[in-house]
N, C-alpha and C positions, 0 to 999 in steps of 0.2 A: 502493500501502501505506498502509494509516494505522500508527504506530508505536505503542508501549504505552512508557508511560513511571513510573516505580514512583518517587515520592518520598517524602521524610522516611523513608527504609528504615536502617532499620540492617542494617548492612555487616558490622561488626566493629572497633574502634579504630579511628583513624587512617585508614577508608573514605570512600569516598562516601556522598553520602544519595542519588542520584538513580542509576536506571537505563532506560536507553530499549533497547526488546526493536524491531528489525525484523524479517519475520518468524520465521527459525528460530534468528535468531541474536545475542546480545548487542550492539547497537549502540553503543551509548558507557554511560560511568561520569561521573559528577558533573556533565554536562553539563544545563541546563533543559531545559523541555520543547520539542516541535516545536509551531508553532500550530496544526497538526490534528492533535498525538496526542491519543490516547485519554491523559486521567491519572490514576493511583490513586494517592491520600493513604495511608500504609502509617499513617502516626501513630504512629513506633517500632518496626512490626514486624520483626522479626529477619526479612531476606533471605540465603538461601544457595544453594549449586549445590543441584540435585538429587541426593539419594543414591544412590550406587553399591554395590550385594550385590554379592561378589565369591563367592559360595559358594552356590548353590542348586540343587536337582534339583526344576526347575517343576512337572511331574507329581503328585508324588507330596503334593504341601499340602495334601489334602483324605481324605488317609490319616486324619488325628489322629494324636494321641502316645500308644501302647500304655501301659499298665503292663509296662514290662519286669522289674520285681521284684529287679533285681539290676546292677553294674557287671560290664563284661566286660574281659577280659584283652589285647583287640587285637579288629581289627575283622572281622577272619575271624567269632570264636564270634559276634557279633553278628547280620553279615551269615545264616550260619544259623540262627539263634535266627529273624529275622526272615521266613527264604524259610519256613521251615514255617507262622509267623503267619497267613503272606499266603493261604496255602490253606488256614486251617481258623477264622481268626475272623473271622465273621458280618462284624463291620465294616469289616475289610481287603475280603471277599469283595464286598462293598459298592462299595467304592470304586474299583475295581479294572475294575467293569464297567460305571465309566461310563467317555465315549467318552475316548480320550488328547488330542484336540485341546480339548475342554471342561477335561479337566483340567489342560492347558497355562495357558490363557486363565486359568484360578481362580487360577494360583500367581503372573500377573502382577497379579493386583487386589490379591493381597495383599501385593505388596510397592508399586503404585504407592499402596494408602490407606496407607503409611508414610512417604509420603514418597520413595519410590526412584524411580529413572528412567531406571536402566542398571543391568542383570544380567547377570552370569556365569553360566549355564548349563551346570554338569558333566555331563550326556547329550550325543546328539546334537543334531544344531541342524535341530529336528525346522522343514516347511514355515511353520507355521501363527505360527512364531518369526521368520521374518525377512517376514511380512505385514503390511501396509501396515495391515492392522484389529487387531495386536497392541495391547496397550495401552501397552507404553512398550518402549526399546528392551534388546537383548537382543547380548547379548556376538555380533562373527562371524567374526571374525577370530582365529582361534586352532585351538591342538592341544591332543590331551588322550588321556588314558589313564582307566581308575578306576581300577587300582590294581596293582600287581602280583599279590594276590594273585586278582585277577580275571583282567585278562589277560594274564599269563606272563609271563617276562623279552622273550622275542623281537618278542612286538607294542608292547612297553612301546618298547622301545629303536627300535623302527621308528617308530613314531609320535614321537618324539621328534628320529631323525633327518632326516624328512620334514614337521617346523615347522620354519620360516623363519626365521631368528632375529630378525625382528624383531615373531615374533607371541609371545604367550603360549603356553606348555605347560602345561599342567593336570595334578597328580596327586597322587590321594587319597595319604599317605605318613606312617612312621611313628607309625598310627593305633592308638592304644593304650598301653598302660603296662607293657608285658613286654618281654623281650630280643625278642620277634619282631619284634615293632611296631620297636623303634627299630634295627635291623637292615635295617629296609626302608632308610631311610637311604645307608647306606653300598654295597645294591643298586645303588640310584640312582647314585653314587658312580660305583661298578667300570663302569656300565653307560656311564660318558660321560653321561648324562640329567642332572645338575647345571649350569646353565650360568648366565646371566642373562636368562634368558625362563623359566627355572622355577619355574615357581610348586604350593607343596606346599600340599596342603592337610590343615589338621588338625596335623600337624606335634605330635603330644600327648608324644611319646616320647623328642625332641631333646634331650640332656644341653648340658651345659656346649659341650664340645667339638665336638659335630654340628651346633649354633647357628654356632662361628665356622665353621665350614668353609663351611654357608651363604652365610653375609656374605661370607665371600673368594668365592664362586661368582659374588656378583653375586645371588642365585637372593631367591623371595620366600616368603613364609608369607602362608597364607590362616587367619583364627581365628577359626575357631567355639565359643565359650565354650558357650554354654549348650548344641548338642550335645555337644561332651566333656564334661560334667558327668555328663551325665542318665547315658549312655552309660557312662564310664570313670570317673566321680570326681575327675576332672582334666582341667586346659586345660595345656598351653602356656605354659610360661615365656618371656613374649614383650617382655619390659621393656627388656630389652637392644637388642634386635632394632627394637624398636618405636622408639625413638632412634636410631636409625640407619637408617629409613625403611623397614625390611622387610617391614612386614605390614601387611595390609588385609580387613577386617573381615566376616566372610560369615554369614548366618544359619542355611545351611542345610535344609533342610525342614522342613515340624513333623511327621516321620515323627520325628526325633528332637529338632530344634529346638523355640526356643518361638515364639511370637505370631510376631513379625518381624524385623525389622533394629532397629530401636531397642530392643527389650526385650535384643539384644544388645547395642547400647551403653552404655543405663545398665547391666549385669551386668560388661561393661570396666571400668566408674568400681570400682563396687564393690571386683573382685578386684583392681586397679593403679592407683587413684585417682592416674590420667592429668587432668588439666587436660582443659576442654574443647574446648583449640585444638586440642592433642591427639588426641583423640575427634572430632572435627569429621573432620579430615583423616585418618581410618581408615575416615572414610565416601565420601571426598570427595577431594579431592588425589591420595593415596599408594594407590586402588587405580586412579584414571586413570592414574597413572606407571607403575604394575603391570601394571596391562592394556591398555597403548600407546594408551591413549584421550585422543588430544591436545586432543581437544576439548571437552572435559568437565570435573567435577570442580572449577573454578575459578571466579569469579566476573572475568572479560576482556571485553576488544573480541576478537568474534571469536567466540566460545565459543558451545556452544547454548546457545539461552536452553533448558537446564535447571532452574527452580527450584521450590524449595520456600520458603514463608512460615511462620515459629511467631508468634505470639504476644511481643507486649514482655518483651527480658528474659529468657522463657523459653531454660534452656538444653535441647541438643538428646538430654542422656542422660536427663534430666526430662519428654522429651515423650512424649507415647502418638497414636496416626492421631486420639484425638478432637479432640487441639491443633491439629494439620493445621489450617493459614488460608487454603492455597492449594497445589498443583503445579500445575507447564506442565512440557510435555514441546514441544522445537523450536518453543518459543514458544506453544502451545497449551495455552488452560486444559483441564487433566482434572478438577479436581475440586477443591471447596474451599468456605470457609462462604460466608453465603448472601451478605452483604454487598458481598465481595470476587467471587465466580466469576459472580455478576449482570449485574456493573459492564460485565463482559467478554462474557459468553455471554449472547444471546437470547434470549426464550423458548423458541424454537422449540429453541433448541440444550441447552439445560441439562435437566435433571430433579432434581429431588428427592431425594433418598437422607438413610437415615438410619446415621448412624454411632457404635456405644455410647450410642445413645442423641441423640446429637448431628447437627441436622439441614446437612445440606450440600448444594450443589447439584455433582452432575456431568455429563457432556458425553456427551447420548445417542448417541454415535459408542462410549462407553464401555460403555452396556447392551447390548452383545452377550455381557458376558463375564457367567460362572455365576455370577451375587450369590448365589442359593439357596446356594449350599455354600459360603458366607463366612457364619460367625457373627458374631451385634452386628451385619450388616449389614442391611439393611428397606429395600423401595422400599414407596413407599406405596398399588401394587396388588397388595398382597405383606401385606393386614392380618391378622396373628395370626400372621402365621409366625414358629416360633419361635427367637427373637434369640439 
């Protein structure tokens, strides 16, 4: 097995500049390349762990963001409005007609293009999400409920009780700005559903006392600021929770959220002024810990070789998917700039694509994903396609 070694990489202050990959794992840090290694000189490019998106509904990303024209008091109001639109809006009806597996593949493509290599899908674990052909890692071991409003107290409590304590249990909660949204947290607590493996999604309505109770329980919050602001005109007060390591960042789907996780990283900086190391932790090491994924989110020997490379000096919170220099999953190149990707992929293994006007190389195995559904992405044989 031929190893791949990156040299002259920027992995952060005080970190080594050399990383070696053997198979699907990081083999060494700070060691010289082996005699037979394929060596890539990054010349100061930033090398980060592949990003972890802690919340998405992968099958909903091709629906696009409607003009809701209002803010909602709670998630129930939004769901009622959305359900009416799903039956009557032509764009929604067209999206619903796309086969579910194709929509799920598109959701994976959306994430991969922004440097995400692992995603937590908050819906059933459909078979395609566990298949070898899916373009990135999807969280496999977890329990979940949609919400108290959708599932009801008995199903929620049963789901929590049947989720092993070493697996995350994920639920939408406190999603809104009114008393009903806030009370969802108290109801979950009274049901015994607030524990160290509980991950609440959104938490917009959590006040100081409820946030303190979340910390006391050892639970976590998955924060989706773009989605929150669009639906409710407000988002969770997360600063204190972030300081204690209880918050991971998620993009939600495009039916409410932004383009991708990078947009939420940027918004997190604007809203809270977090420094770059904190912002990076929200999409790497913290979600890895909260989602019980010990083998990713960090650059260390033995971790999965899930890699994101950005240009020299570019802060993650300033990056867009056009800036992505290379994405690797399990030690395999998925896509990247021509100079890096072609150094690893042979001509038969790679194909030219254009991402927001920038030429990239994608692994041919990725071409099974429905690129036609992704705005701003074009394959050369799709000349004339609307970008």
